[in-house]
C-alpha positions as CSV (number, residue, x, y, z in Angstrom):
1,M,-80.9,44.4,22.6
2,A,-82.7,46.6,25.3
3,H,-81.3,49.9,25.8
4,L,-81.6,49.3,29.6
5,E,-82.2,46.3,31.6
6,L,-82.4,45.3,35.1
7,R,-81.7,41.7,35.8
8,R,-82.8,40.2,39.1
9,I,-82.3,43.0,41.1
10,T,-82.5,42.6,45.0
11,K,-81.8,45.1,47.6
12,R,-82.5,45.0,51.5
13,F,-82.3,47.4,54.2
14,G,-81.5,45.3,57.1
15,K,-84.1,43.1,57.6
16,V,-86.4,44.7,55.0
17,L,-86.4,43.4,51.4
18,A,-87.2,46.6,49.6
19,V,-86.5,45.3,46.0
20,N,-87.1,41.5,45.2
21,E,-85.6,40.2,41.9
22,V,-86.9,43.0,39.5
23,S,-86.1,42.5,35.9
24,F,-87.7,44.7,33.3
25,S,-86.4,46.3,30.1
26,V,-86.6,49.7,28.2
27,E,-86.0,50.1,24.6
28,K,-84.1,53.3,23.0
29,G,-86.4,56.3,23.4
30,E,-89.1,54.7,25.4
31,I,-91.0,55.9,28.5
32,L,-91.3,53.3,31.1
33,S,-93.1,54.3,34.4
34,L,-92.6,52.2,37.8
35,L,-96.2,52.5,39.1
36,G,-97.1,51.1,42.4
37,P,-98.4,52.0,46.0
38,S,-95.7,53.9,48.4
39,G,-93.2,51.5,49.9
40,C,-93.3,49.0,47.1
41,G,-89.6,49.7,45.9
42,K,-90.2,52.2,43.1
43,S,-87.8,54.8,44.2
44,T,-85.2,52.3,45.4
45,T,-85.0,50.7,42.3
46,L,-84.8,54.0,40.7
47,R,-81.6,54.9,42.5
48,I,-79.9,51.7,41.7
49,I,-80.5,52.3,38.2
50,A,-78.9,55.9,38.9
51,G,-75.9,54.3,40.5
52,L,-77.0,56.0,43.9
53,L,-77.5,52.5,45.5
54,K,-75.8,49.3,45.0
55,P,-77.8,46.3,44.6
56,D,-77.3,43.2,46.9
57,N,-77.8,40.8,43.8
58,G,-78.6,41.5,40.3
59,S,-77.4,43.5,37.1
60,V,-77.9,46.6,35.5
61,I,-77.2,46.5,31.8
62,F,-76.9,49.4,29.7
63,S,-76.5,48.9,25.9
64,G,-75.1,45.3,26.8
65,R,-72.6,46.7,29.2
66,D,-73.0,45.7,32.8
67,I,-72.9,49.1,34.8
68,T,-73.8,47.8,38.2
69,D,-70.4,48.8,40.0
70,L,-70.2,52.1,37.4
71,P,-70.6,55.4,40.0
72,P,-73.2,57.7,38.8
73,E,-71.0,60.3,37.5
74,R,-69.8,58.0,34.9
75,R,-73.4,56.9,33.7
76,N,-74.3,59.8,31.9
77,F,-77.9,59.6,33.3
78,G,-80.2,62.7,33.9
79,M,-82.2,62.8,37.3
80,V,-85.4,64.8,38.5
81,F,-86.1,64.3,42.0
82,Q,-89.6,64.8,43.7
83,N,-88.5,68.1,45.3
84,Y,-86.6,69.1,42.2
85,A,-83.4,69.6,44.3
86,L,-82.6,73.0,42.4
87,W,-79.6,75.3,44.2
88,P,-81.7,78.2,45.9
89,H,-78.8,80.7,45.7
90,M,-78.4,80.0,42.0
91,T,-80.2,81.4,39.2
92,V,-81.9,79.4,36.5
93,F,-79.2,80.0,34.2
94,D,-76.9,78.5,36.7
95,N,-78.8,75.5,37.7
96,V,-79.3,74.5,34.5
97,A,-75.6,75.0,33.8
98,F,-74.4,73.5,36.7
99,G,-73.9,69.9,35.1
100,L,-72.6,71.1,32.1
101,R,-69.9,72.8,34.1
102,M,-69.1,69.7,36.0
103,R,-68.5,68.0,32.6
104,G,-66.2,70.8,31.4
105,Y,-68.3,72.3,28.7
106,G,-66.8,75.6,27.5
107,K,-68.7,79.1,28.4
108,E,-70.2,79.4,24.7
109,E,-71.2,75.6,24.7
110,I,-73.0,76.1,28.1
111,R,-74.6,79.4,27.0
112,R,-76.1,77.9,23.6
113,R,-77.1,74.8,25.3
114,V,-78.9,76.5,28.2
115,K,-80.8,78.7,26.0
116,E,-81.8,75.7,23.9
117,V,-83.0,73.7,26.7
118,L,-85.0,76.6,28.1
119,E,-86.7,77.2,25.2
120,L,-87.6,73.6,25.0
121,V,-89.2,73.6,28.7
122,K,-90.8,77.1,27.9
123,L,-88.8,79.2,30.3
124,S,-86.8,81.4,28.0
125,G,-86.4,84.9,29.5
126,M,-86.3,83.6,33.0
127,E,-82.7,82.9,33.0
128,S,-81.7,85.7,35.7
129,R,-84.5,84.3,37.9
130,Y,-84.0,82.3,41.4
131,P,-86.0,79.4,42.1
132,S,-87.9,81.2,45.0
133,Q,-89.1,83.3,42.4
134,L,-90.7,80.4,40.3
135,S,-94.1,78.6,40.8
136,G,-93.8,75.1,41.3
137,G,-94.3,74.3,37.6
138,Q,-91.6,76.6,36.7
139,Q,-89.3,74.7,39.2
140,Q,-90.3,71.3,37.7
141,R,-89.3,72.5,34.1
142,V,-86.1,74.1,35.5
143,A,-85.4,70.4,37.2
144,L,-86.3,69.1,33.8
145,A,-83.8,71.3,31.8
146,R,-81.0,70.7,34.0
147,A,-81.4,66.9,33.8
148,I,-81.5,67.0,29.8
149,A,-79.0,69.7,29.1
150,P,-75.8,67.3,29.0
151,N,-77.8,65.1,26.4
152,P,-78.2,62.3,29.0
153,D,-78.8,58.9,27.6
154,V,-81.2,58.0,30.1
155,V,-83.8,60.3,32.2
156,L,-85.1,59.3,35.8
157,M,-87.8,60.8,37.3
158,D,-89.0,60.4,41.0
159,E,-92.4,61.5,41.2
160,P,-91.7,65.1,39.6
161,L,-95.3,66.1,39.5
162,S,-96.4,65.1,43.0
163,N,-95.9,68.8,44.5
164,L,-98.1,70.6,42.0
165,D,-101.7,70.8,41.9
166,A,-104.2,68.6,40.1
167,K,-104.9,70.7,37.0
168,L,-101.2,71.9,36.6
169,R,-100.1,68.0,36.8
170,E,-102.6,67.3,34.2
171,E,-101.6,69.9,31.7
172,L,-97.5,68.9,32.4
173,R,-97.6,65.2,32.0
174,H,-98.8,65.7,28.5
175,E,-96.3,68.4,27.9
176,L,-93.7,66.3,29.5
177,R,-94.5,63.2,27.4
178,S,-94.6,65.5,24.0
179,L,-91.0,66.7,25.1
180,L,-89.4,63.3,25.8
181,K,-90.8,61.8,23.0
182,S,-89.5,64.6,20.7
183,L,-86.0,64.2,22.1
184,R,-86.0,60.4,21.8
185,I,-84.9,60.5,25.3
186,T,-84.9,56.8,27.3
187,T,-86.7,57.5,30.4
188,V,-87.8,55.5,33.7
189,Y,-90.5,57.5,35.5
190,V,-91.5,56.6,39.3
191,T,-95.1,57.5,40.1
192,H,-98.1,56.1,42.5
193,D,-100.4,57.9,40.3
194,Q,-102.2,55.6,37.8
195,S,-103.6,58.4,35.6
196,E,-100.3,59.8,35.3
197,A,-98.6,56.4,34.2
198,M,-101.5,55.8,31.6
199,A,-100.9,59.2,30.3
200,I,-97.2,59.5,30.3
201,S,-95.8,55.8,29.7
202,D,-95.3,53.5,26.4
203,K,-94.9,50.7,29.1
204,I,-95.9,50.3,33.0
205,A,-94.3,48.0,35.3
206,V,-96.4,47.5,38.2
207,M,-94.8,47.0,41.3
208,N,-96.2,45.8,45.0
209,A,-94.0,44.7,47.8
210,G,-90.5,45.1,46.2
211,R,-91.7,42.9,43.1
212,V,-92.7,43.7,39.6
213,I,-96.2,42.1,39.1
214,Q,-96.8,42.8,35.5
215,V,-95.0,44.9,32.7
216,G,-97.1,45.9,29.5
217,S,-98.5,49.1,27.6
218,P,-101.4,51.0,29.4
219,A,-104.0,49.4,27.4
220,E,-102.6,45.8,28.3
221,I,-102.3,46.6,32.0
222,Y,-105.9,47.9,32.2
223,K,-107.4,45.4,30.2
224,E,-105.4,42.5,30.6
225,P,-104.4,42.4,34.4
226,A,-102.2,39.5,35.3
227,D,-103.3,38.8,39.1
228,P,-105.8,40.4,41.6
229,F,-103.5,43.3,42.8
230,V,-103.0,44.8,39.4
231,A,-106.7,44.1,38.5
232,T,-107.9,46.3,41.8
233,F,-105.0,48.7,41.7
234,I,-105.5,49.8,38.2
235,G,-108.9,51.6,37.3
236,D,-111.8,52.2,39.5
237,S,-112.1,48.6,40.2
238,V,-114.6,46.5,42.4
239,A,-113.3,43.1,42.7
240,V,-115.9,40.5,43.5
241,P,-114.8,36.7,44.9
242,A,-116.6,34.3,42.7
243,S,-116.2,30.5,41.6
244,L,-115.4,29.7,38.0
245,L,-118.3,27.5,36.5
246,S,-117.4,27.3,32.8
247,L,-115.1,28.3,30.1
248,D,-115.8,29.2,26.4
249,G,-113.0,30.6,24.6
250,A,-112.2,34.3,25.8
251,Y,-115.5,34.2,28.3
252,G,-116.1,32.5,31.3
253,V,-119.4,32.1,33.4
254,V,-118.9,32.7,37.3
255,R,-121.1,32.2,40.5
256,L,-121.1,34.9,43.0
257,S,-121.6,34.3,46.8
258,S,-125.3,35.5,46.5
259,G,-126.1,32.5,43.9
260,A,-126.0,35.1,40.8
261,E,-124.2,33.7,37.8
262,L,-122.6,36.1,35.5
263,K,-120.6,36.1,32.1
264,A,-117.4,38.0,31.9
265,R,-114.2,38.0,29.7
266,V,-111.2,36.2,30.8
267,S,-108.0,38.4,31.3
268,K,-105.4,37.0,28.9
269,G,-102.8,37.8,31.3
270,S,-104.3,35.6,34.1
271,R,-104.7,31.9,34.8
272,P,-108.0,31.2,36.2
273,S,-108.8,28.5,38.8
274,K,-111.9,27.4,40.1
275,E,-112.0,30.3,42.8
276,V,-111.5,33.8,40.7
277,L,-112.1,37.5,41.2
278,L,-114.7,39.3,39.0
279,V,-113.6,42.7,38.3
280,L,-115.9,45.4,37.5
281,R,-115.4,48.7,36.6
282,P,-117.9,51.6,35.9
283,E,-118.0,51.1,32.4
284,A,-118.8,47.8,32.7
285,V,-122.2,48.6,34.4
286,R,-125.6,50.0,32.9
287,L,-129.0,50.0,33.8
288,G,-131.4,47.5,32.2
289,E,-132.8,44.0,32.3
290,G,-131.3,41.1,30.9
291,D,-129.5,37.4,31.7
292,N,-126.2,39.2,32.7
293,S,-127.8,41.4,35.3
294,L,-128.0,42.0,39.2
295,R,-131.1,43.3,41.3
296,C,-129.8,46.3,43.1
297,R,-130.7,49.4,45.2
298,V,-129.2,52.9,44.9
299,S,-127.3,53.5,48.2
300,R,-125.6,56.7,47.1
301,E,-125.7,59.5,44.8
302,T,-122.7,61.7,44.2
303,Y,-122.8,65.0,41.9
304,M,-119.4,65.3,40.0
305,G,-120.2,68.4,37.7
306,E,-119.7,66.4,34.1
307,R,-121.5,63.3,35.6
308,V,-123.3,62.0,38.7
309,E,-122.0,58.7,40.3
310,Y,-124.4,56.2,42.1
311,R,-123.4,53.7,44.4
312,L,-125.5,50.6,43.8
313,D,-126.0,47.8,46.4
314,C,-126.4,44.5,44.6
315,G,-126.8,42.0,47.3
316,G,-123.6,42.8,49.5
317,I,-121.7,43.7,46.3
318,E,-121.5,47.5,45.9
319,L,-121.1,48.7,42.3
320,K,-120.5,52.1,40.8
321,L,-122.6,53.5,37.9
322,R,-121.7,56.8,35.9
323,S,-124.5,58.7,34.3
324,P,-124.3,62.0,32.5
325,E,-127.1,63.6,34.7
326,P,-129.4,62.4,37.4
327,S,-131.7,60.0,36.8
328,L,-132.0,57.8,40.0
329,R,-133.0,58.4,43.4
330,V,-131.3,56.9,46.5
331,G,-133.3,54.0,47.8
332,E,-134.9,53.1,44.3
333,E,-134.5,49.7,43.1
334,V,-133.2,48.8,39.8
335,R,-131.5,46.4,37.5
336,A,-127.8,46.6,37.0
337,S,-126.8,44.8,33.6
338,I,-122.9,43.7,33.5
339,D,-121.4,44.1,29.8
340,P,-119.4,40.8,29.6
341,A,-116.8,42.3,27.5
342,K,-116.0,44.9,30.1
343,A,-116.1,42.8,33.0
344,I,-113.0,40.7,33.6
345,I,-112.3,37.3,35.3
346,V,-109.0,37.0,37.1
347,G,-107.6,34.0,38.7
348,R,-106.8,34.4,42.4
């Protein structure tokens, strides 16, 4: 039995269908990310789980019990908001202790628990500081400490790292996963950042236009996209319309509009028909002659520090090629070889 389950949750705001029959489950101690573009229904879904919004249809099930109508204060769910929502007039200690006091914990128990969680989030010694005296990363840690202090059954996180700079986000997401897994806290994490979702999650639910399109592990979502949206949203992808000519086990042959024919792997999560998409990511493209190659011209060179990224114009299709060092010139004619194991065919 799943620890937390959503069954066909639907929510409308006037004429806007914000969440459309969303269903997924989360096991105990599992981290599930709701991943998708802005406005796809991620935060609305999270607020329904928290009890801050009531769905028009569907059920929220926790440990086999229907809690759809249960008020948020009776759910024992912790929440970390995008803007942290810290009390500016309270010290770090009082912000973390707030939920414990509301639940009637004694003074000694509050002192012990606050000390314990501040050690976990590496903020020992900062109990008397105010939020204005903390960095963004430290404020995020206080918000997390406040959420986990009452030993919640589930932690809900709404883009908690989005206000931080890129380098700090990358550092904290690894720390965050390590902490949540060590505490075995069931977590639902909202983000629009696919790298963040990949790094943090055990499982990802990809959402678009109010619906859950695909649920799976990060590897499944990346390697076996179920439909064109997942294929193009996840990874640095170029999706090329093509016609499916033949299938042979896990592979197929497609014809592009230019007339070129290429072999590629068929996504297990997809059901290809005659008209398909050929998904080409940089790791599928390399220089070289061969049967599975395209004639191209180098149209752009971008120096990225640790690598050089080239754009290749291949008969109206723009591919990306990555190289550890400069090796091509803009305008140069090359052959781009497509690795059939890394190119993916997805049904349209």
